[in-house]
C-alpha positions as a printed NumPy array, in Angstrom:
array([[133.243, 112.508,  93.334],
       [133.424, 116.16 ,  94.34 ],
       [132.763, 119.118,  92.03 ],
       [136.455, 119.662,  91.326],
       [136.952, 116.021,  90.317],
       [133.839, 116.098,  88.156],
       [135.086, 119.265,  86.421],
       [138.494, 117.68 ,  85.786],
       [136.871, 114.533,  84.424],
       [134.636, 116.549,  82.118],
       [137.681, 118.433,  80.865],
       [139.536, 115.175,  80.187],
       [136.579, 113.637,  78.359],
       [135.68 , 116.747,  76.365],
       [135.317, 115.9  ,  72.701],
       [135.763, 112.175,  73.202],
       [132.237, 111.214,  72.131],
       [132.728, 112.998,  68.8  ],
       [135.847, 111.044,  67.973],
       [135.172, 107.579,  69.401],
       [133.266, 105.649,  71.977],
       [136.348, 105.417,  74.19 ],
       [134.763, 107.63 ,  76.808],
       [131.895, 105.159,  77.257],
       [133.493, 103.01 ,  79.992],
       [134.64 , 106.093,  81.898],
       [131.331, 107.931,  81.752],
       [129.529, 104.672,  82.469],
       [131.754, 104.185,  85.506],
       [131.202, 107.759,  86.634],
       [127.42 , 107.308,  86.428],
       [127.692, 103.918,  88.102],
       [129.757, 105.232,  90.982],
       [127.447, 108.183,  91.557],
       [124.336, 106.015,  91.551],
       [126.004, 103.128,  93.371],
       [125.491, 100.746,  90.45 ],
       [127.939,  98.33 ,  88.857],
       [128.29 ,  99.003,  85.125],
       [129.691,  96.527,  82.604],
       [130.558,  97.673,  79.074],
       [130.632,  94.866,  76.521],
       [128.661,  91.907,  75.311],
       [125.858,  92.051,  72.776],
       [122.85 ,  93.642,  74.488],
       [121.769,  96.181,  77.081],
       [120.318,  94.728,  80.268],
       [119.938,  95.21 ,  83.998],
       [119.202,  92.809,  86.842],
       [118.414,  95.376,  89.513],
       [122.042,  95.567,  90.69 ],
       [124.163,  95.695,  87.544],
       [123.735,  97.478,  84.204],
       [125.286,  95.997,  81.064],
       [125.889,  98.031,  77.916],
       [127.211,  96.582,  74.675],
       [130.237,  98.175,  73.064],
       [128.874, 100.46 ,  70.338],
       [131.401, 102.019,  67.989],
       [129.154, 104.681,  66.513],
       [129.993, 108.16 ,  65.218],
       [126.524, 109.323,  66.259],
       [127.098, 111.565,  69.264],
       [123.342, 111.836,  69.826],
       [123.083, 108.067,  70.175],
       [125.977, 107.92 ,  72.644],
       [124.352, 110.655,  74.727],
       [121.121, 108.653,  74.64 ],
       [123.079, 105.617,  75.874],
       [124.354, 107.675,  78.79 ],
       [120.742, 108.742,  79.4  ],
       [119.773, 105.079,  79.496],
       [122.463, 104.531,  82.139],
       [121.139, 107.403,  84.253],
       [117.596, 106.081,  83.867],
       [118.423, 102.52 ,  84.887],
       [120.821, 103.721,  87.576],
       [117.997, 105.86 ,  88.941],
       [115.748, 102.805,  89.134],
       [118.372, 100.851,  91.056],
       [118.999, 103.822,  93.341],
       [115.434, 105.056,  93.937],
       [112.918, 102.352,  92.932],
       [111.408,  99.999,  95.526],
       [111.205,  96.755,  93.565],
       [109.055,  95.059,  96.213],
       [106.369,  97.676,  95.632],
       [106.996,  97.462,  91.88 ],
       [106.226,  93.724,  91.868],
       [102.82 ,  94.27 ,  93.472],
       [101.201,  95.61 ,  90.292],
       [ 98.377,  93.156,  89.57 ],
       [ 97.3  ,  93.635,  85.938],
       [ 98.988,  94.658,  82.67 ],
       [ 97.226,  98.033,  82.77 ],
       [ 98.261,  98.638,  86.377],
       [101.87 ,  97.684,  85.565],
       [101.916,  99.898,  82.492],
       [100.626, 102.92 ,  84.416],
       [103.056, 102.209,  87.283],
       [105.92 , 102.034,  84.784],
       [105.07 , 105.458,  83.358],
       [104.575, 107.082,  86.759],
       [107.683, 105.546,  88.348],
       [109.854, 106.477,  85.351],
       [108.752, 110.093,  85.729],
       [109.3  , 110.087,  89.494],
       [112.728, 108.442,  89.514],
       [114.033, 110.614,  86.649],
       [112.947, 113.724,  88.542],
       [114.791, 112.361,  91.578],
       [117.913, 111.707,  89.484],
       [117.837, 115.268,  88.132],
       [117.245, 116.667,  91.612],
       [120.255, 114.727,  92.933],
       [122.539, 115.127,  89.887],
       [121.4  , 118.147,  87.835],
       [123.908, 117.353,  85.099],
       [121.968, 114.191,  84.252],
       [119.003, 116.147,  82.859],
       [120.486, 116.609,  79.396],
       [121.48 , 112.951,  79.101],
       [117.99 , 111.78 ,  80.14 ],
       [116.355, 114.139,  77.642],
       [118.699, 112.767,  74.952],
       [116.784, 109.464,  75.094],
       [113.52 , 111.068,  73.961],
       [115.305, 113.326,  71.48 ],
       [117.034, 110.411,  69.77 ],
       [113.843, 108.34 ,  69.613],
       [111.928, 111.248,  68.07 ],
       [114.686, 112.201,  65.626],
       [115.   , 108.609,  64.42 ],
       [111.215, 108.104,  64.129],
       [111.066, 105.362,  66.73 ],
       [107.921, 106.741,  68.406],
       [104.334, 106.297,  67.176],
       [101.651, 108.973,  67.17 ],
       [ 98.521, 107.956,  69.034],
       [ 95.305, 107.554,  67.004],
       [ 91.657, 107.149,  67.964],
       [ 91.791, 103.793,  66.17 ],
       [ 94.372, 102.423,  68.638],
       [ 93.482, 100.09 ,  71.481],
       [ 91.944, 102.121,  74.354],
       [ 94.711, 100.992,  76.726],
       [ 97.376, 102.238,  74.31 ],
       [ 95.589, 105.588,  73.951],
       [ 95.433, 105.916,  77.739],
       [ 99.1  , 104.959,  78.174],
       [100.263, 107.348,  75.444],
       [ 98.203, 110.157,  76.918],
       [ 99.653, 109.726,  80.419],
       [103.217, 109.114,  79.171],
       [103.522, 112.076,  76.82 ],
       [101.521, 114.506,  78.922],
       [103.664, 113.902,  82.017],
       [106.993, 113.883,  80.159],
       [106.144, 117.287,  78.762],
       [104.654, 118.785,  81.931],
       [106.915, 117.177,  84.559],
       [110.234, 116.753,  82.696],
       [109.858, 119.561,  80.128],
       [110.63 , 117.216,  77.221],
       [109.466, 119.591,  74.506],
       [110.287, 117.161,  71.701],
       [107.211, 115.182,  72.801],
       [104.684, 118.039,  72.581],
       [103.382, 116.88 ,  69.196],
       [102.982, 113.343,  70.526],
       [101.202, 114.646,  73.623],
       [ 98.766, 116.645,  71.463],
       [ 97.98 , 113.616,  69.282],
       [ 97.395, 111.437,  72.347],
       [ 95.184, 114.104,  73.905],
       [ 93.053, 114.288,  70.746],
       [ 92.637, 110.506,  70.625],
       [ 91.869, 110.367,  74.336],
       [ 89.198, 113.074,  74.04 ],
       [ 87.606, 111.298,  71.077],
       [ 87.432, 107.842,  72.61 ],
       [ 87.116, 108.039,  76.392],
       [ 83.961, 109.171,  78.267],
       [ 83.905, 112.649,  79.677],
       [ 83.668, 111.502,  83.292],
       [ 86.815, 109.399,  82.983],
       [ 88.654, 112.275,  81.314],
       [ 87.788, 114.764,  84.025],
       [ 88.69 , 112.401,  86.845],
       [ 91.99 , 111.384,  85.226],
       [ 92.935, 115.053,  84.924],
       [ 92.317, 115.46 ,  88.643],
       [ 94.46 , 112.431,  89.495],
       [ 97.376, 113.439,  87.25 ],
       [ 97.43 , 116.897,  88.833],
       [ 98.819, 115.172,  91.957],
       [101.834, 113.554,  90.222],
       [104.219, 116.086,  91.728],
       [103.32 , 114.761,  95.183],
       [104.578, 111.235,  94.426],
       [107.661, 110.563,  96.544],
       [108.04 , 106.779,  96.359],
       [107.353, 103.73 ,  94.218],
       [104.534, 102.856,  96.615],
       [102.972, 106.265,  95.905],
       [103.176, 105.583,  92.166],
       [101.599, 102.172,  92.648],
       [ 98.838, 103.815,  94.659],
       [ 98.125, 106.314,  91.884],
       [ 98.142, 103.557,  89.241],
       [ 95.589, 101.649,  91.322],
       [ 93.523, 104.791,  91.809],
       [ 93.404, 105.297,  88.048],
       [ 92.338, 101.681,  87.5  ],
       [ 89.693, 101.969,  90.253],
       [ 88.42 , 105.198,  88.699],
       [ 88.102, 103.507,  85.298],
       [ 86.153, 100.633,  86.868],
       [ 83.863, 103.095,  88.639],
       [ 83.304, 105.021,  85.422],
       [ 82.649, 101.766,  83.594],
       [ 79.894, 100.927,  86.111],
       [ 78.433, 104.398,  85.705],
       [ 78.503, 104.081,  81.924],
       [ 76.822, 100.68 ,  82.135],
       [ 74.155, 102.138,  84.462],
       [ 73.618, 105.034,  82.07 ],
       [ 73.298, 102.561,  79.229],
       [ 70.72 , 100.559,  81.15 ],
       [ 68.778, 103.724,  81.953],
       [ 69.027, 104.813,  78.323],
       [ 67.694, 101.463,  77.151],
       [ 64.903, 101.592,  79.75 ],
       [ 63.861, 105.064,  78.603],
       [ 63.832, 103.918,  75.028],
       [ 61.713, 100.899,  76.015],
       [ 59.349, 103.102,  78.022],
       [ 59.015, 105.502,  75.116],
       [ 58.333, 102.606,  72.784],
       [ 55.705, 101.188,  75.157],
       [ 54.076, 104.614,  75.434],
       [ 54.084, 104.968,  71.691],
       [ 52.527, 101.541,  71.228],
       [ 49.83 , 102.356,  73.81 ],
       [ 48.982, 105.654,  72.168],
       [ 48.851, 104.034,  68.759],
       [ 46.488, 101.389,  70.152],
       [ 44.298, 104.024,  71.767],
       [ 44.08 , 105.946,  68.518],
       [ 43.214, 102.782,  66.658],
       [ 40.536, 101.889,  69.227],
       [ 39.048, 105.389,  69.062],
       [ 38.845, 105.247,  65.279],
       [ 37.023, 101.916,  65.349],
       [ 34.447, 103.272,  67.815],
       [ 33.566, 106.163,  65.495],
       [ 32.718, 103.913,  62.462],
       [ 28.979, 102.904,  61.76 ],
       [ 27.984,  99.228,  61.815],
       [ 26.967,  98.409,  58.245],
       [ 24.81 ,  95.502,  59.518],
       [ 22.336,  97.616,  61.567],
       [ 20.091, 100.494,  60.607],
       [ 19.867, 101.577,  64.224],
       [ 23.615, 101.59 ,  64.426],
       [ 23.803, 103.787,  61.389],
       [ 21.334, 106.16 ,  62.899],
       [ 23.075, 106.179,  66.207],
       [ 26.375, 106.701,  64.456],
       [ 24.974, 109.652,  62.604],
       [ 23.686, 111.153,  65.796],
       [ 26.969, 110.546,  67.526],
       [ 28.823, 112.141,  64.691],
       [ 26.665, 115.232,  64.921],
       [ 26.727, 115.377,  68.7  ],
       [ 23.851, 115.585,  71.172],
       [ 22.22 , 118.74 ,  72.284],
       [ 21.74 , 117.212,  75.756],
       [ 25.545, 116.705,  76.023],
       [ 27.401, 120.015,  75.896],
       [ 30.688, 118.158,  75.794],
       [ 29.954, 116.277,  72.619],
       [ 32.278, 118.346,  70.463],
       [ 34.937, 118.538,  73.211],
       [ 35.463, 114.803,  73.075],
       [ 36.966, 115.182,  69.631],
       [ 39.116, 117.997,  70.904],
       [ 40.402, 115.785,  73.725],
       [ 41.515, 113.201,  71.176],
       [ 43.36 , 115.905,  69.287],
       [ 44.937, 117.09 ,  72.54 ],
       [ 46.247, 113.6  ,  73.227],
       [ 47.822, 113.518,  69.776],
       [ 49.335, 116.924,  70.317],
       [ 50.701, 115.744,  73.659],
       [ 52.337, 112.769,  71.96 ],
       [ 53.921, 115.099,  69.435],
       [ 55.218, 117.29 ,  72.208],
       [ 56.768, 114.267,  73.856],
       [ 58.588, 113.491,  70.624],
       [ 59.962, 117.009,  70.503],
       [ 61.226, 116.712,  74.079],
       [ 59.49 , 119.916,  75.115],
       [ 56.716, 118.641,  77.335],
       [ 58.243, 115.492,  78.894],
       [ 61.013, 116.136,  81.452],
       [ 61.965, 112.439,  81.269],
       [ 62.158, 112.459,  77.517],
       [ 65.047, 113.02 ,  75.154],
       [ 66.469, 115.926,  77.153],
       [ 67.468, 113.501,  79.895],
       [ 69.024, 111.247,  77.313],
       [ 71.054, 114.18 ,  76.015],
       [ 72.375, 114.855,  79.527],
       [ 73.638, 111.296,  79.786],
       [ 75.248, 111.572,  76.407],
       [ 77.183, 114.622,  77.578],
       [ 78.429, 112.737,  80.613],
       [ 79.573, 109.847,  78.452],
       [ 81.724, 112.   ,  76.25 ],
       [ 81.968, 113.72 ,  72.904],
       [ 83.277, 110.718,  70.972],
       [ 82.497, 107.776,  73.249],
       [ 78.695, 108.057,  73.161],
       [ 76.995, 104.824,  74.149],
       [ 80.333, 102.955,  73.657],
       [ 81.905, 104.475,  76.794],
       [ 81.441, 101.326,  78.854],
       [ 82.951,  99.181,  76.096],
       [ 85.982, 101.5  ,  75.799],
       [ 86.637, 101.357,  79.531],
       [ 86.104,  97.59 ,  79.643],
       [ 88.616,  97.102,  76.821],
       [ 91.2  ,  99.271,  78.61 ],
       [ 90.739,  97.389,  81.891],
       [ 91.018,  93.971,  80.233],
       [ 94.069,  94.914,  78.152],
       [ 96.931,  92.491,  77.818],
       [100.612,  93.459,  77.938],
       [100.72 ,  93.697,  74.151],
       [ 97.841,  96.179,  74.031],
       [ 99.599,  98.934,  75.98 ],
       [102.075,  99.983,  73.286],
       [105.205, 101.996,  74.084],
       [104.973, 103.117,  77.707],
       [108.708, 102.735,  78.463],
       [111.041, 104.898,  76.363],
       [114.152, 103.447,  77.997],
       [113.106,  99.96 ,  76.87 ],
       [112.71 , 101.23 ,  73.308],
       [116.241, 102.61 ,  73.405],
       [117.47 ,  99.414,  75.061],
       [116.362,  97.473,  71.973],
       [118.151,  99.929,  69.692],
       [121.347,  99.666,  71.752],
       [121.2  ,  95.909,  71.415],
       [120.828,  96.156,  67.637],
       [123.821,  98.474,  67.316],
       [126.011,  96.616,  69.826],
       [129.122,  95.018,  68.353],
       [129.342,  91.256,  68.478],
       [132.253,  89.399,  70.034],
       [133.536,  92.264,  72.153],
       [134.848,  91.135,  75.525],
       [133.063,  92.723,  78.449],
       [135.03 ,  95.35 ,  80.306],
       [133.806,  96.578,  83.644],
       [135.11 ,  99.074,  86.148],
       [136.398,  97.582,  89.37 ],
       [134.908,  98.463,  92.716],
       [136.851,  99.248,  95.904],
       [137.551,  97.132,  98.983],
       [139.137,  98.413, 102.169],
       [142.22 ,  96.802, 103.717],
       [143.793,  97.833, 107.031],
       [146.998,  95.79 , 106.851],
       [149.708,  94.97 , 109.366],
       [151.525,  98.071, 110.695],
       [154.626,  96.095, 111.745],
       [155.075,  94.412, 108.364],
       [154.387,  97.686, 106.568],
       [156.983,  99.52 , 108.66 ],
       [159.572,  96.804, 108.014],
       [159.024,  97.061, 104.263],
       [159.265, 100.854, 104.455],
       [162.655, 100.698, 106.188],
       [163.911,  98.097, 103.726],
       [163.152, 100.061, 100.558],
       [164.069, 103.615, 101.652],
       [167.618, 103.289, 100.365],
       [166.467, 101.978,  96.982],
       [163.95 , 104.807,  96.641],
       [166.704, 107.397,  97.117],
       [168.78 , 105.825,  94.348],
       [165.974, 105.858,  91.782],
       [164.646, 109.33 ,  92.512],
       [166.88 , 111.077,  89.963],
       [165.939, 108.539,  87.321],
       [162.273, 109.27 ,  87.949],
       [162.709, 113.02 ,  87.501],
       [163.165, 112.434,  83.786],
       [159.916, 110.484,  83.632],
       [157.667, 112.929,  85.398],
       [159.04 , 116.324,  84.413],
       [157.518, 117.578,  81.2  ],
       [160.073, 119.795,  79.543],
       [159.163, 122.411,  76.987],
       [161.01 , 125.236,  75.293],
       [159.441, 128.659,  75.6  ],
       [160.486, 131.6  ,  73.419],
       [160.953, 134.988,  75.092],
       [161.96 , 138.394,  73.733],
       [165.105, 139.887,  75.25 ],
       [167.595, 142.751,  74.84 ],
       [170.399, 140.252,  74.399],
       [170.795, 137.092,  72.411],
       [172.076, 135.505,  69.239],
       [168.854, 135.245,  67.226],
       [166.793, 138.204,  66.062],
       [163.033, 137.89 ,  65.786],
       [162.286, 138.742,  62.13 ],
       [158.916, 140.153,  63.158],
       [160.705, 142.799,  65.223],
       [163.148, 143.998,  62.568],
       [161.264, 147.248,  62.06 ],
       [161.361, 147.995,  65.769],
       [165.095, 147.188,  65.855],
       [165.716, 149.758,  63.1  ],
       [163.681, 152.252,  65.114],
       [165.965, 151.656,  68.094],
       [163.992, 149.122,  70.136],
       [166.668, 146.821,  71.639],
       [164.131, 144.091,  72.595],
       [164.391, 142.136,  69.366],
       [166.332, 139.002,  70.344],
       [164.67 , 135.595,  70.759],
       [165.796, 133.458,  73.655],
       [164.59 , 129.894,  74.153],
       [164.395, 128.789,  77.728],
       [163.616, 125.347,  79.072],
       [160.598, 125.38 ,  81.361],
       [160.135, 122.396,  83.661],
       [156.609, 121.573,  84.707],
       [156.719, 118.538,  86.982],
       [152.987, 118.599,  87.842],
       [152.241, 114.963,  87.189],
       [149.672, 112.49 ,  88.5  ],
       [150.927, 108.901,  88.729],
       [148.95 , 105.838,  89.677],
       [150.707, 102.554,  90.432],
       [148.726,  99.323,  90.007],
       [150.261,  96.232,  91.557],
       [149.124,  92.74 ,  90.618],
       [148.456,  90.531,  93.679],
       [146.876,  87.577,  91.907],
       [147.755,  84.015,  92.876],
       [150.131,  83.74 ,  89.915],
       [152.236,  86.44 ,  91.647],
       [152.759,  84.269,  94.755],
       [156.539,  84.004,  94.271],
       [156.871,  87.583,  93.08 ],
       [154.537,  89.571,  95.356],
       [157.281,  90.64 ,  97.769],
       [159.412,  92.016,  94.927],
       [156.362,  93.681,  93.397],
       [155.393,  95.417,  96.633],
       [159.004,  96.463,  97.324],
       [159.318,  97.984,  93.866],
       [155.935,  99.697,  94.099],
       [156.658, 101.209,  97.511],
       [160.137, 102.344,  96.412],
       [158.656, 104.052,  93.348],
       [155.935, 105.708,  95.445],
       [158.435, 107.052,  98.012],
       [160.724, 108.403,  95.317],
       [157.874, 109.991,  93.359],
       [156.256, 111.717,  96.32 ],
       [159.586, 113.451,  97.028],
       [159.551, 115.077,  93.591],
       [157.828, 118.451,  93.676],
       [154.54 , 118.463,  91.798],
       [154.02 , 114.686,  91.817],
       [150.693, 113.294,  92.987],
       [151.   , 109.545,  93.607],
       [148.41 , 106.854,  94.258],
       [148.925, 103.096,  94.688],
       [146.326, 100.337,  94.28 ],
       [146.476,  96.541,  94.37 ],
       [144.248,  94.155,  92.46 ],
       [142.213,  91.988,  92.691],
       [139.97 ,  91.875,  95.772],
       [136.816,  89.779,  96.033],
       [136.48 ,  89.1  ,  92.316],
       [137.191,  92.096,  90.118],
       [137.518,  94.758,  92.829],
       [140.654,  96.65 ,  93.861],
       [142.309,  97.585,  97.165],
       [143.643, 101.148,  97.483],
       [147.033, 100.94 ,  99.236],
       [147.853, 104.635,  99.122],
       [145.382, 107.335,  98.22 ],
       [146.604, 110.313,  96.256],
       [146.36 , 112.613,  99.257],
       [148.24 , 110.237, 101.61 ],
       [151.954, 109.738, 102.259],
       [153.572, 106.334, 101.851],
       [154.588, 106.343, 105.511],
       [150.983, 106.871, 106.64 ],
       [149.747, 104.075, 104.341],
       [152.638, 101.642, 104.862],
       [150.57 ,  99.075, 106.814],
       [148.498,  98.351, 103.703],
       [151.674,  97.334, 101.801],
       [151.588,  94.081, 103.805],
       [148.867,  92.68 , 101.557],
       [149.191,  89.13 , 100.209],
       [148.02 ,  87.297,  97.073],
       [144.455,  86.455,  96.079],
       [142.311,  85.517,  93.1  ],
       [142.784,  85.852,  89.366],
       [144.028,  88.795,  87.273],
       [141.206,  91.182,  86.171],
       [143.787,  93.662,  84.905],
       [141.467,  95.401,  82.434],
       [138.877,  96.247,  85.109],
       [141.595,  97.521,  87.464],
       [143.158,  99.659,  84.721],
       [139.8  , 101.276,  83.883],
       [139.358, 102.04 ,  87.593],
       [142.79 , 103.725,  87.691],
       [142.153, 105.59 ,  84.423],
       [138.975, 107.016,  85.914],
       [140.904, 108.116,  89.014],
       [143.581, 109.818,  86.909],
       [141.009, 111.486,  84.647],
       [139.554, 113.213,  87.716],
       [142.852, 114.821,  88.702],
       [143.937, 118.268,  87.535],
       [147.632, 117.556,  86.791],
       [148.349, 118.09 ,  83.07 ],
       [150.554, 115.008,  82.785],
       [149.348, 111.58 ,  83.855],
       [151.084, 108.183,  84.115],
       [149.612, 104.763,  84.811],
       [152.237, 102.188,  85.86 ],
       [151.192,  98.522,  86.133],
       [153.425,  96.139,  88.116],
       [152.537,  92.589,  87.047],
       [153.604,  89.182,  85.788],
       [151.774,  89.942,  82.531],
       [149.104,  87.225,  82.734],
       [145.683,  88.974,  82.691],
       [142.421,  87.042,  82.653],
       [141.67 ,  88.502,  79.23 ],
       [143.944,  90.456,  76.936],
       [141.338,  92.446,  74.984],
       [140.166,  94.67 ,  77.872],
       [143.806,  95.479,  78.737],
       [144.693,  96.497,  75.177],
       [141.491,  98.526,  74.942],
       [142.259, 100.307,  78.218],
       [145.801, 101.141,  77.023],
       [144.452, 102.51 ,  73.744],
       [141.816, 104.703,  75.344],
       [144.144, 105.863,  78.13 ],
       [146.517, 107.093,  75.446],
       [143.683, 108.961,  73.71 ],
       [142.944, 110.667,  77.044],
       [146.583, 111.757,  77.418],
       [147.475, 109.084,  79.979],
       [150.78 , 107.253,  79.391],
       [150.68 , 103.573,  80.371],
       [153.852, 101.757,  81.487],
       [154.311,  98.094,  82.303],
       [156.839,  96.769,  84.828],
       [157.213,  93.018,  84.518],
       [158.316,  91.161,  87.65 ],
       [160.55 ,  88.398,  86.322],
       [158.788,  88.341,  82.949],
       [158.548,  90.583,  79.884],
       [155.28 ,  92.462,  79.517],
       [156.   ,  94.344,  76.294],
       [153.432,  92.195,  74.481],
       [150.823,  94.162,  76.444],
       [152.494,  97.507,  77.122],
       [154.251,  99.46 ,  74.344],
       [156.412, 101.066,  77.043],
       [157.731,  98.414,  79.433],
       [160.684,  97.224,  81.524],
       [161.487,  93.999,  83.381],
       [163.05 ,  93.589,  86.837],
       [163.817,  90.609,  89.078],
       [164.646,  92.625,  92.172],
       [164.08 ,  96.143,  93.434],
       [167.83 ,  96.807,  93.054],
       [167.361,  96.623,  89.272],
       [164.92 ,  99.53 ,  89.204],
       [167.641, 102.178,  88.94 ],
       [169.085, 100.862,  85.699],
       [165.751,  99.92 ,  84.167],
       [164.177, 103.305,  84.931],
       [167.008, 104.978,  83.021],
       [166.043, 102.831,  80.034],
       [162.368, 103.643,  80.621],
       [163.034, 107.383,  80.647],
       [164.673, 107.121,  77.245],
       [161.678, 105.19 ,  75.846],
       [159.24 , 107.883,  76.965],
       [161.309, 110.958,  76.213]])
């Protein structure tokens, strides 16, 4: 889709999401085609299998929710387009998978925005809707450590890398909890790792960073455990030292007491207490005991022992403000986390659950067909072209009435039969330009797409159907301002085969009109494909003409496509080949042979005009 087509499509869809969800299949198809993903609208839940995205039909007046649904499509389409699922499957633990999920979501959404800048608002709508509807939880220091870690990484990166400002409050809460619970070493090293997120260019890179974070946490856990062992050893050493000093003090006190059972002991004790003149250090011995006590007190204060409590304080700082001696336990809990401990690390999955809850039940799935190429037989195509030229000339005038939009425009003139009442004053003042003249203005700028049914049920009618379709295409392309495309369906399941592109002539594409029958009748899917093609074109008037036997696989998608085409300003017309199709198409004719087109188109023109 080029820029001009995208602009035309946006113009066609403008305002649709406010009125109904009818634009959902078209926007879903547009996103699917740009990302190369098959999108199915219908069913009861949102899902993806790595190749196809399914969205339930949600008839909601909430424009914000519809925009979030489109954001979900961009997100999942980005995964299918940019994620390496082989690398994705290599995540070994719940924590590693959770971190990979966060990192890969950030990376692939940045890649989507880089490739399709218009997707940014839709992707942001996911977070906005979840916040506005209180579907997100604020992180708390009481949460599981793995959930705190996941919330911190998720919200921090969505704010810093994707500028999702609605998550700032959540990022602040997660940061506070993270600071309070995790050790300082782990916090500093995680900051360093996350500073390299902008350098991630693949899923393998994201897996590598997730593993680096897990390895860092294990390393910090070992360090915390070592610090804890050293802390316990210091405490034991201090206790042993204390016990030894207490014992020494007790022993010294016992030695200084007299023996009540001996007179000599009492005398000696008295002498010892008074000191000996022959020993000048007698008094100093008491001072030494006091010095030892003072030294013990200094050790308690942490002022004299370099291995004392100061060292313990250093370790505490490394462990963290809030983690303290529990740092190893916090990291161990995060590393051993189960899938249920991680919390909400995938915003798209949260929205996916909400989409499923709001999806309507019993709605038939409606997808958008894909394209298949067909070369055709030039000889058969040329023979058909020669056969139908005469018929195309006969029906051309009938088609003019279908494709020319006529409108009456009022102009002011010097002559006429009706006077413009608003110009009466000027007429009195002598201004002769006061007459109103209505002139018919023909604007034949019309885009027409012809869909021809080539299902097996058309086996006996396919020749007539192709003759009629080619005759219509030749006649229409000769009318000035008409832009004609022709497509056959089905091809390989629910796909379509373009027979004549809008920029081609019938003569140049004639070989492809030799196509035969195949498969069932996925008319709804083919009609949505054609509606999307018409919505991209700039012509103000658009017609979708379906040539069929009126036996679609399912009726509901066809009726839905007709309804939404009408709301987009696209007129749908049914041409039944040998059968009436007015039970499907409000505007319809029936022919048995191409020669009947002339008369039936006259009738058709009257129905439309």
